[in-house]
N, C-alpha and C positions, 0 to 999 in steps of 0.2 A: 378182610379177605377180598371184597369187591374192588377196593383200591389196588391191591396187588394184581388182581386179574386184569384190571384196566391198564395198569402200567406194563404188564407182560404183553397184552394185545398191542399196545402202542409200540413197544420194542419190536415185536414181530412184524407189524405193518411197516415200520421204518426200515428194518433190515431187508424185507422183501422189495421195498420201493427202489432199492439200489439195483435190483435186477431189471425193473421197469425202466429206470433211468438209463441203464446200460443197454437196453433193448435185448436183454437175454431172457431165456425161459426161466420160470420160477422153479426152484428145486422141488423135488417130490418130497412129501412129508415122510418122516421116518416113523417106524413103529415105536410106540412108547414103551419104555422099560417099566417093569412093575413099580408102582408107587409114583410114577410121573404124572403130572397134571397136564392135560391137553389144553392148549390155548387156541382159540379160533379168532380169525380176523372178523371185523364187523361186516354185516351184510353189504353195505354200500362199497366197502373196500374189496370184498370178495367179488362183487360184480365187476369192479374195475380190473381186478387181477384176471378174471375170466375173459374180459374184453382184451386185455394185453395178450393173453395166451392165444386167443382166436386170431388176433391181428398178426401175431408171429407165425401161426400155422398157415395163414392165408398170404403171408408176405405182403401185408398191406400197412401203409403208413396212416397216421391220423388224417392227413390231408386227403389221401385217397379214399378213406372211409367216409369222410365228410362229403366228398364229391359224389360217391355212390349213393348216399342216402339223402342228398339235398340239404346238408347241414353246413353251416359256415365252418371253415377250418378252425377258427378260434373256439367255437363251441366243442368241436371234436377234441381239441387239445385239452380243454377243461374236463371233458369226460374221462380222459386218460390220466389226469392228475389226481392221485389218491388222496391228497391232502386238501383238495378244494371241493367244497360242497357242490353237488350237482342237483338240478331239479329232477324229481322223479319222472316227470313226463318226458324228459329228454332221454333218460335211461330206458324207459318203456319204448320210446320211438326207435331207439337204436336196436333194442332186443327184437322188436317185431320186424324191423327192416332187415336185420341180418338173418332172421329165420326164413325169409322168403327167397 
């Protein structure tokens, strides 16, 4: 069952990544039907999706985000790539910078 859940999460993350790649908002989750199993994205991917939505809301590119928080543009692009590992300290730095 764990392997099935992992595969479903991978499919969901991949499908939603197309919205990120197209610079479109993520769709709202639908209400589950009786008997349906909910699948959640992994916490690091959820953080990147939240970053994507915040950037869309603020009409900010990765380059502009990098400039505002003093990060290199290449690091900012890596933070927005859901399939690339990010160092937790960079995500923390971004979270605290955007909160102020």
